[in-house]
Backbone as CSV, one residue per row, in Angstrom:
resi,resn,N_x,N_y,N_z,CA_x,CA_y,CA_z,C_x,C_y,C_z
1,UNK,5.347,2.388,-17.802,4.427,1.695,-16.579,5.194,2.269,-15.506
2,UNK,4.367,2.473,-14.379,5.044,2.759,-13.084,5.602,1.758,-12.336
3,UNK,6.756,2.101,-11.645,7.523,1.114,-10.937,7.235,1.240,-9.299
4,UNK,7.116,0.073,-8.518,7.133,0.295,-7.246,8.031,-0.692,-6.568
5,UNK,8.636,-0.223,-5.689,9.796,-1.035,-4.913,9.137,-1.033,-3.483
6,UNK,9.409,-2.211,-2.869,9.041,-2.388,-1.552,10.406,-2.788,-0.709
7,UNK,10.461,-1.928,0.287,11.934,-2.286,1.145,11.280,-2.847,2.572
8,UNK,11.906,-3.754,3.239,13.312,-3.915,3.152,13.583,-5.044,2.028
9,UNK,12.512,-5.656,1.467,12.756,-6.641,0.500,13.571,-6.230,-0.831
10,UNK,13.478,-5.101,-1.229,14.293,-4.586,-2.179,13.904,-4.870,-3.554
11,UNK,12.457,-5.517,-3.616,12.204,-5.977,-4.914,11.251,-4.913,-5.548
12,UNK,11.592,-4.696,-6.891,10.786,-3.510,-7.813,9.753,-4.380,-8.737
13,UNK,8.749,-3.745,-9.049,7.836,-4.333,-10.026,7.150,-3.280,-10.870
14,UNK,6.778,-3.526,-12.017,5.898,-2.519,-12.835,4.553,-2.914,-12.694
15,UNK,3.771,-1.946,-12.787,2.325,-2.086,-12.732,1.564,-1.061,-13.558
16,UNK,0.439,-1.408,-14.099,-0.418,-0.350,-14.718,-1.012,0.569,-13.872
17,UNK,-1.129,1.877,-14.331,-1.679,2.953,-13.484,-2.972,2.421,-12.874
18,UNK,-3.260,2.902,-11.838,-4.687,2.822,-11.325,-4.674,1.408,-10.582
19,UNK,-3.662,0.644,-10.504,-3.841,-0.855,-9.841,-3.306,-0.285,-8.540
20,UNK,-3.808,-1.149,-7.277,-3.513,-0.767,-6.121,-2.001,-1.444,-5.921
21,UNK,-1.390,-0.944,-5.023,-0.071,-1.423,-4.606,0.107,-2.960,-4.367
22,UNK,-0.894,-3.273,-3.503,-1.009,-4.941,-3.261,-1.453,-5.548,-4.523
23,UNK,-2.321,-5.213,-5.387,-2.516,-5.953,-6.528,-1.300,-6.119,-7.538
24,UNK,-0.368,-5.162,-7.541,0.636,-4.892,-8.346,1.659,-6.194,-7.851
25,UNK,2.021,-6.200,-6.698,2.839,-7.166,-5.982,2.290,-8.656,-6.015
26,UNK,0.930,-8.809,-5.943,0.399,-9.936,-5.993,0.497,-10.474,-7.373
27,UNK,0.319,-9.658,-8.338,0.579,-9.969,-9.842,1.495,-10.263,-10.163
28,UNK,2.512,-10.130,-9.537,3.988,-10.732,-9.992,4.513,-11.792,-8.773
29,UNK,3.581,-12.318,-8.035,3.848,-13.509,-7.361,4.409,-13.180,-6.059
30,UNK,4.024,-12.238,-5.295,4.400,-11.857,-4.060,3.186,-11.832,-3.149
31,UNK,3.423,-12.472,-1.998,2.428,-12.361,-0.886,2.494,-10.985,-0.081
32,UNK,1.430,-10.246,0.032,1.349,-9.214,0.893,0.509,-9.483,2.187
33,UNK,0.998,-9.220,3.353,0.143,-9.567,4.596,-0.995,-8.811,4.657
34,UNK,-2.153,-9.536,4.936,-3.510,-9.102,5.054,-4.325,-9.866,5.799
35,UNK,-5.346,-9.380,6.663,-6.192,-10.265,7.558,-7.591,-9.923,7.055
36,UNK,-7.909,-9.536,5.895,-9.164,-9.275,5.657,-9.483,-9.740,4.131
37,UNK,-10.578,-9.485,3.456,-10.703,-9.694,2.210,-10.011,-8.639,0.995
38,UNK,-9.066,-7.999,1.480,-8.298,-7.211,0.666,-9.105,-5.832,0.319
39,UNK,-10.132,-5.511,1.489,-10.973,-4.438,1.086,-10.756,-3.231,2.149
40,UNK,-9.614,-3.306,2.925,-9.200,-2.222,3.733,-9.729,-2.455,5.310
41,UNK,-10.389,-3.190,5.523,-11.004,-3.354,6.777,-10.151,-3.740,8.112
42,UNK,-9.058,-4.428,7.808,-8.197,-4.898,8.852,-6.900,-4.059,9.055
43,UNK,-6.478,-3.277,8.015,-5.517,-2.549,8.056,-4.182,-3.079,8.085
44,UNK,-4.178,-4.310,8.096,-2.739,-5.109,8.112,-1.756,-4.909,6.886
45,UNK,-2.604,-4.483,5.772,-1.691,-4.046,4.702,-0.951,-2.809,4.636
46,UNK,-1.098,-2.129,5.779,-0.639,-0.746,5.861,0.783,-0.690,5.629
47,UNK,1.250,0.381,4.905,2.606,0.582,4.468,3.171,2.042,4.800
48,UNK,4.541,2.156,4.722,4.923,3.449,4.842,5.405,3.905,3.461
49,UNK,4.972,4.967,2.974,5.393,5.443,1.774,6.851,6.330,1.746
50,UNK,7.783,6.000,1.343,9.215,6.248,1.569,9.384,7.548,0.583
51,UNK,8.957,7.293,-0.619,9.029,8.378,-1.720,8.092,8.187,-2.714
52,UNK,7.477,9.226,-3.108,6.260,9.215,-4.301,5.053,9.365,-3.705
53,UNK,4.759,9.900,-2.449,3.480,10.010,-2.006,2.363,10.678,-2.793
54,UNK,3.034,11.506,-3.757,2.125,12.253,-4.580,1.700,11.480,-5.825
55,UNK,2.247,10.279,-5.938,2.147,9.499,-7.138,1.175,8.305,-6.690
56,UNK,0.330,8.447,-5.595,-0.604,7.639,-5.326,-1.723,8.188,-5.139
57,UNK,-2.879,7.560,-5.417,-4.329,8.310,-5.486,-4.362,8.675,-3.885
58,UNK,-5.251,9.902,-3.758,-5.366,10.270,-2.399,-6.182,9.570,-1.477
59,UNK,-5.950,9.422,-0.234,-6.629,8.846,0.693,-8.069,9.110,0.748
60,UNK,-8.963,8.130,0.479,-10.293,8.179,0.566,-10.916,8.185,1.981
61,UNK,-12.261,8.383,1.802,-13.095,8.503,3.233,-12.946,7.088,3.859
62,UNK,-13.015,5.922,3.000,-13.082,4.530,3.607,-12.057,4.157,4.204
63,UNK,-10.744,4.690,3.343,-9.419,4.137,4.028,-9.042,4.956,5.221
64,UNK,-9.420,6.163,5.237,-9.353,6.973,6.392,-10.047,6.464,7.543
65,UNK,-11.276,6.200,7.364,-12.433,5.733,8.522,-11.808,4.391,8.960
66,UNK,-11.181,3.470,8.146,-10.710,2.233,8.581,-9.331,2.409,9.558
67,UNK,-8.695,3.227,9.020,-7.272,3.653,9.751,-7.755,4.128,10.984
68,UNK,-8.499,5.187,11.339,-8.993,5.556,12.538,-9.519,4.550,13.313
69,UNK,-10.529,3.789,12.661,-11.123,2.686,13.583,-10.325,1.611,14.054
70,UNK,-9.217,1.157,13.322,-8.348,0.057,13.652,-7.101,0.626,14.353
71,UNK,-6.612,1.786,14.045,-5.363,2.179,14.725,-5.360,3.507,15.314
72,UNK,-6.437,4.251,15.489,-6.651,5.371,16.205,-6.634,6.591,15.441
73,UNK,-7.161,7.936,15.881,-7.046,9.017,15.185,-5.539,9.321,14.647
74,UNK,-4.723,9.164,15.438,-3.372,9.588,15.195,-2.678,9.093,13.975
75,UNK,-3.409,7.839,13.510,-2.738,7.214,12.516,-2.828,7.888,11.158
76,UNK,-3.890,8.804,11.117,-4.087,9.582,9.836,-3.208,10.990,9.753
77,UNK,-2.536,11.029,10.816,-1.749,12.412,10.811,-0.531,12.326,10.017
78,UNK,-0.115,11.066,9.908,1.059,11.127,8.937,0.553,10.591,7.503
79,UNK,0.893,11.506,6.711,0.156,11.081,5.350,1.041,9.924,4.493
80,UNK,2.095,9.682,5.267,3.094,8.397,4.606,2.187,6.999,4.980
81,UNK,1.603,6.994,5.937,0.911,5.644,6.248,-0.201,5.492,5.317
82,UNK,-0.207,4.441,4.384,-1.345,4.102,3.474,-1.626,2.630,3.569
83,UNK,-2.640,2.336,3.178,-3.204,0.765,3.040,-2.915,0.458,1.785
84,UNK,-2.153,-0.450,1.523,-1.772,-1.059,0.131,-2.957,-1.721,-0.656
85,UNK,-4.038,-1.990,-0.055,-5.035,-2.509,-0.811,-5.892,-1.269,-1.420
86,UNK,-5.706,-0.119,-0.818,-6.467,1.025,-1.350,-5.660,2.114,-2.028
87,UNK,-4.445,2.286,-1.788,-3.744,3.308,-2.528,-3.262,2.676,-3.992
88,UNK,-3.890,3.561,-4.815,-3.484,3.202,-6.399,-2.536,3.997,-6.992
89,UNK,-1.685,3.301,-7.698,-0.388,3.636,-8.327,-0.832,4.743,-9.439
90,UNK,-0.008,5.855,-9.557,-0.021,6.988,-10.388,1.303,7.061,-11.242
91,UNK,2.310,6.639,-10.341,3.618,6.893,-10.914,4.819,5.923,-9.910
92,UNK,5.863,6.292,-10.183,6.862,5.600,-9.325,6.878,5.908,-7.965
93,UNK,6.938,4.834,-7.019,6.837,4.907,-5.620,7.812,3.767,-4.990
94,UNK,8.221,4.282,-3.841,8.988,3.279,-3.027,8.211,3.302,-1.658
95,UNK,8.095,1.933,-1.252,7.386,1.870,0.215,8.160,0.870,1.030
96,UNK,7.663,0.963,2.403,8.287,0.172,3.356,7.135,-1.008,3.808
97,UNK,7.494,-2.104,3.637,6.540,-3.135,4.436,7.044,-4.389,4.837
98,UNK,7.087,-4.684,6.031,7.711,-6.241,6.337,6.743,-7.097,6.046
99,UNK,7.248,-8.271,5.736,6.219,-9.537,5.465,5.954,-9.681,4.229
100,UNK,6.235,-8.920,3.073,6.119,-9.143,1.706,7.239,-10.120,1.443
101,UNK,6.772,-11.108,0.674,7.411,-12.433,0.206,6.980,-12.995,-0.953
102,UNK,7.832,-13.749,-1.799,7.422,-14.588,-2.638,6.474,-15.709,-2.297
103,UNK,5.413,-15.948,-3.095,4.359,-17.056,-2.950,5.342,-18.334,-2.795
């Protein structure tokens, strides 16, 4: 099973392939900061991918459009910025997101 680590918390969880990063952490009892219905509209769940960017599903049109709408066109220039509610796991990754904490 793929492993996902979130920094600066330093917590690592296992998750089935094709689960979103956010779903993986919530399934293990962690709160992931979000301001919408976990559908990519608010972009509050945005994270920086430290390693393993190629082991996440590619950014889709909906994710890209919401990042541009909420954070401006420059937000999609850095491929490491992804939405945790949209990026699906295909292998081991390390991400950076402040505010992730146990429920």
